C-alpha positions as CSV (number, residue, x, y, z in Angstrom):
1,M,-11.0,-8.0,6.5
2,I,-8.1,-5.4,6.7
3,K,-7.8,-3.4,9.7
4,E,-5.9,-0.2,10.6
5,L,-2.3,-0.9,10.8
6,D,-2.2,-4.0,8.4
7,D,-0.1,-4.8,5.6
8,V,-1.7,-5.0,2.3
9,V,-0.1,-5.1,-1.0
10,L,-1.1,-2.8,-4.1
11,S,-3.2,-4.6,-6.3
12,V,-2.7,-2.0,-9.6
13,D,-0.5,0.5,-10.9
14,L,-0.1,3.7,-9.6
15,P,2.5,5.7,-11.7
16,E,1.4,9.1,-10.2
17,K,2.8,8.6,-6.5
18,G,5.8,5.9,-8.4
19,M,3.8,3.1,-6.9
20,T,3.6,0.0,-8.6
21,K,1.9,-3.5,-8.6
22,G,3.1,-5.1,-5.2
23,D,4.4,-3.1,-3.4
24,L,3.8,-3.2,0.3
25,G,2.2,-0.2,2.3
26,T,0.3,-0.2,5.7
27,V,-2.9,1.0,6.1
28,V,-3.7,4.4,8.4
29,L,-7.3,4.2,8.1
30,V,-10.3,2.5,7.2
31,H,-13.6,3.8,5.3
32,E,-17.0,2.8,5.5
33,G,-16.0,0.1,7.3
34,G,-13.5,-2.1,4.3
35,V,-14.8,0.3,1.4
36,G,-11.6,2.1,1.1
37,Y,-8.5,2.9,2.8
38,E,-5.5,5.3,3.6
39,V,-2.5,3.6,2.3
40,E,1.0,4.9,3.8
41,F,4.1,3.7,1.3
42,T,7.9,4.1,3.2
43,A,11.0,3.7,1.8
44,L,13.0,1.4,3.9
45,D,14.5,4.2,6.4
46,G,11.3,4.9,7.2
47,E,10.6,8.4,4.6
48,T,6.9,8.5,4.0
49,L,6.7,8.1,0.3
50,A,3.3,8.7,0.0
51,V,-0.2,8.4,1.7
52,V,-3.4,7.5,-0.6
53,T,-7.0,6.4,-0.5
54,L,-7.4,3.3,-1.8
55,S,-10.8,2.0,-3.0
56,A,-10.4,-2.0,-1.9
57,H,-9.7,-3.5,-5.1
58,Q,-7.2,-1.5,-5.1
59,V,-4.9,-3.4,-2.0
60,R,-5.3,-7.0,-0.6
61,P,-3.7,-8.7,2.2
62,A,-0.5,-9.1,3.0
63,R,-0.2,-13.0,3.2
64,H,1.7,-15.4,5.2
65,Q,4.9,-16.7,3.4
66,E,5.4,-13.0,1.2
67,I,8.9,-11.9,0.5
68,A,9.3,-7.9,0.3
69,H,11.3,-7.2,-2.6
70,V,13.2,-3.8,-3.3
71,R,13.2,-1.5,-5.3
72,D,13.8,2.2,-6.6
73,L,11.5,4.7,-6.6
74,V,10.7,5.9,-9.6
75,L,8.2,9.1,-10.4
76,A,6.3,9.1,-13.7
């Protein structure tokens, strides 16, 4: 079960927010026992890029031995 402050991986593209599938975010709020999540996406310098409300099917938990990947933010 995903909890507050867990790292999650975006499962879909969110072009309106500049986020793409595979981006790493942090859960800041769990809605209705896991039906949805408020997820914060940050740049490497700590700047908040987006805080997005997502349904459970739009994210998955980060897994052991996955590695983060760096890319530039591109807004549509």
